[in-house]
C-alpha positions in Angstrom: 0.0 0.4 0.0 2.7 2.5 1.1 4.5 2.0 -2.8 1.3 2.7 -4.4 0.9 5.6 -2.3 4.2 7.0 -3.1 3.7 6.2 -7.1 0.4 8.0 -6.9 2.2 11.0 -5.3 5.0 10.9 -7.6 2.5 11.0 -10.7 0.1 13.9 -8.9 3.7 15.9 -8.9 4.8 15.0 -12.5 0.8 16.5 -13.4 1.3 19.5 -11.2 4.5 20.4 -13.2 2.5 19.9 -16.8 5.2 17.5 -17.7 2.3 15.6 -19.0 0.4 18.5 -20.2 -0.4 18.5 -24.0 1.7 20.4 -26.4 0.0 23.7 -27.4 -1.4 23.0 -30.7 -0.9 26.1 -33.1 -2.6 27.0 -36.8 -0.1 29.6 -38.6 -2.4 30.9 -41.9 -0.1 33.2 -44.1 -3.1 33.2 -46.8 -1.9 36.5 -49.1 -5.1 37.5 -50.9 -3.9 41.1 -51.0 0.2 42.1 -50.6 2.4 39.2 -49.7 5.2 40.1 -47.6 8.4 38.6 -48.5 8.6 37.1 -44.7 6.2 34.5 -46.2 6.5 33.8 -49.5 7.8 30.3 -50.1 10.1 29.7 -52.7 10.8 26.2 -54.3 7.8 24.4 -52.1 10.1 25.4 -49.0 9.0 27.2 -45.6 9.2 30.9 -46.0 11.5 32.7 -43.5 8.6 33.3 -40.7 7.2 30.0 -41.1 10.6 28.6 -40.2 11.2 31.0 -37.3 8.1 29.9 -35.8 8.6 26.1 -36.0 11.9 26.4 -34.5 10.0 28.7 -31.6 7.6 26.1 -31.8 10.3 23.1 -31.3 12.0 25.2 -28.2 8.9 25.3 -26.7 7.6 22.0 -27.2 4.7 23.4 -29.5 3.3 21.5 -32.7 3.2 24.4 -35.0 1.2 24.0 -38.2 2.0 26.1 -41.3 -0.3 26.6 -44.0 -1.4 29.2 -46.7 -4.8 27.0 -47.3 -7.5 29.4 -45.6 -10.2 27.0 -45.6 -8.9 25.6 -42.7 -10.4 28.1 -40.8 -13.5 26.3 -40.0 -15.7 25.0 -37.0 -14.4 21.5 -37.2 -11.1 22.3 -38.0 -10.2 24.9 -35.6 -11.3 22.5 -32.7 -7.6 20.7 -33.2 -5.8 24.1 -32.4 -5.0 25.9 -29.1 -3.7 29.2 -31.2 -4.0 30.4 -34.5 -2.0 33.0 -35.6 -2.7 35.1 -39.3 0.2 37.0 -41.0 -2.4 37.6 -43.6 -3.8 40.0 -46.4 -6.6 40.8 -48.2 -10.1 39.3 -48.5 -9.2 36.1 -47.5 -12.6 34.5 -48.6 -10.8 35.0 -52.4 -8.1 33.3 -53.9 -6.3 36.6 -54.6 -2.4 37.0 -55.0 -1.0 34.0 -54.2 -3.5 31.9 -55.1 -3.9 29.3 -52.2 -7.5 28.0 -51.2 -9.7 30.7 -49.9 -11.5 30.7 -46.8 -15.2 29.6 -47.0 -18.1 32.5 -46.4 -18.0 31.3 -42.9 -14.8 31.6 -41.8 -14.7 34.8 -40.5 -17.9 34.2 -38.3 -16.6 30.7 -37.6 -13.4 31.9 -36.5 -15.1 34.7 -34.2 -17.1 31.9 -32.7 -13.9 29.7 -31.4 -12.5 32.9 -30.2 -15.1 33.3 -28.1 -15.5 29.8 -26.8 -12.2 29.8 -25.7 -9.5 30.0 -28.5 -6.2 32.4 -28.7 -5.8 34.3 -31.3 -2.5 36.0 -32.5 -2.6 39.0 -35.2 0.8 39.6 -36.7 1.4 42.6 -39.0 -0.8 42.9 -42.0 -3.2 40.7 -39.9 -5.4 43.9 -39.9 -5.4 44.3 -43.5 -7.7 40.9 -43.7 -11.2 41.7 -43.9 -11.4 45.3 -44.2 -14.6 47.4 -43.2 -17.1 49.1 -45.9 -17.4 52.3 -45.6 -19.1 53.1 -41.7 -19.7 49.3 -41.4 -16.9 48.1 -39.4 -15.9 44.4 -40.1 -16.9 41.9 -37.2 -12.9 40.6 -37.8 -11.6 44.2 -36.8 -13.8 44.5 -34.2 -12.5 41.3 -32.8 -9.0 42.4 -33.6 -9.2 45.8 -32.6 -7.7 47.8 -35.2 -7.9 48.1 -39.1 -4.4 49.1 -41.1 -4.9 52.5 -42.9 -1.8 53.0 -44.4 1.9 53.4 -44.0 5.0 55.6 -45.2 9.3 54.8 -45.5 10.6 52.1 -43.0 12.3 54.1 -40.4 13.6 53.4 -36.7 10.7 53.7 -34.0 11.0 53.6 -30.4 8.7 50.8 -28.6 7.4 52.2 -25.4 6.0 49.1 -23.0 2.7 50.5 -20.7 1.9 47.7 -19.4 4.8 46.8 -17.7 4.4 42.9 -16.2 1.9 42.0 -18.5 2.4 37.9 -19.4 1.7 38.9 -23.1 5.1 40.9 -23.2 7.5 38.5 -21.5 10.8 39.7 -21.4 10.2 42.4 -23.9 12.3 46.0 -23.4 11.1 48.6 -22.9 12.5 51.3 -24.8 13.7 48.7 -27.7 14.5 50.7 -31.3 14.3 48.5 -34.3 14.0 49.6 -38.1 10.3 48.5 -39.5 7.5 49.6 -42.0 5.2 50.9 -39.2 1.4 50.7 -39.8 -0.8 53.8 -39.1 -4.5 52.3 -38.1 -7.7 53.0 -38.2 -11.2 51.8 -36.4 -9.3 50.9 -33.2 -11.6 49.5 -30.6 -10.7 51.6 -27.6 -13.4 50.0 -25.9 -12.2 46.5 -25.6 -8.1 47.4 -26.2 -6.0 46.6 -23.6 -2.5 48.5 -24.6 0.5 46.9 -24.1 2.8 48.9 -25.9 3.4 52.0 -28.0 5.2 53.3 -31.0 7.0 56.7 -30.3 7.9 58.2 -34.1 10.1 60.2 -32.8 12.2 62.5 -35.2 10.1 60.8 -38.0 7.2 63.1 -36.8 9.3 65.9 -38.8 10.0 63.8 -41.6 6.9 61.8 -42.4 3.6 64.2 -42.3 1.8 61.0 -41.5 3.6 60.1 -38.3 3.4 63.3 -36.9 1.2 62.0 -34.2 1.2 61.2 -30.5 2.7 57.9 -29.9 -0.2 55.1 -30.7 -0.7 51.4 -30.0 1.0 49.0 -31.8 0.8 45.8 -29.7 -2.6 45.0 -27.4 -4.6 42.5 -26.3 -8.4 42.0 -25.1 -10.6 39.2 -23.9 -13.2 38.5 -26.3 -15.7 36.1 -24.7 -13.9 32.9 -23.0 -11.1 33.3 -25.5 -8.1 36.0 -26.0 -6.6 38.0 -28.8 -3.2 39.5 -29.1 -2.4 42.4 -32.0 1.1 42.6 -33.0 2.3 45.4 -35.5 6.0 44.2 -36.0 7.2 41.3 -38.4 7.5 43.4 -41.4 11.2 42.6 -42.2 13.2 39.7 -41.5 16.0 41.4 -39.4 12.8 41.8 -36.8 12.1 38.1 -36.9 15.6 37.1 -36.6 15.8 39.5 -33.1 15.8 37.6 -29.8 13.4 40.6 -28.4 10.5 40.0 -31.0 10.6 36.2 -30.7 10.6 37.2 -26.9 7.5 39.0 -27.7 5.6 36.7 -30.3 6.3 33.4 -27.6 4.6 35.7 -24.8 2.0 36.8 -27.2 1.3 33.0 -27.9 1.6 31.9 -24.4 -0.7 34.7 -22.7 -3.5 34.0 -26.3 -3.3 30.0 -25.3 -4.5 30.6 -21.6 -1.5 30.9 -19.7 -0.9 33.9 -17.3 -3.5 36.3 -15.7 -5.9 37.9 -18.5 -5.4 41.4 -17.9 -7.4 42.7 -20.7 -9.4 45.7 -18.7 -10.0 48.7 -21.5 -6.9 51.4 -20.9 -6.3 52.9 -24.3 -7.8 56.7 -23.2 -5.4 56.6 -19.7 -2.0 55.2 -21.6 -2.6 57.2 -25.2 -2.3 61.1 -24.2 
């Protein structure tokens, strides 16, 4: 009996340490119905630059990462297979568009949103807010879910990233004040009612060089709760050297873990208190 008790206690400890926990299952969609970024472009049927890095990040952390350009995989039945879905997408994903890869079914947008509300985790990277654009004054449900919509961008420049939600689990050890060359999106239709801003972009001296950036520091990374699920938007990731950086990889890792349900939610809206 004593031996059985010891075995049971050891098994309980192993379970509590997550050694027997299922690995995170991640779907990385890089469908480009609009502009196809270089970091998601495949050559000779090989994985793209960002796909290779994400797979490597998954291997390091014990995740199962599936990379696809097939947007038809975003459907209610298939989404049951994943904990986190990551979009690096552009254009109306219901159209074959630029890359000619299979489009999403007409109901895919709503099935994705429902999956999130039921507890799924979603991470949108860089051009993910250039998908499912709003029409006129009607903001698309996808944009409402994600929290903002691509409007334009200027010439690339080195911007400063200011952490405004220090210690948030979706940031990990991402450093406050990190500067990097990047293609910085200017956005519209920000969902200020749901957005918890994590990082602001400070354009700095670029305000005097490019009129579109002559604005106060603005959200570039944020999160929100959506029903039982979690959503992160990360505006970085245009350039290969950004993907290479340990800072971006640390940020992306933390985004994914938080979206999967790990760590406190801490998604109370804070736009009006951090954007001046």
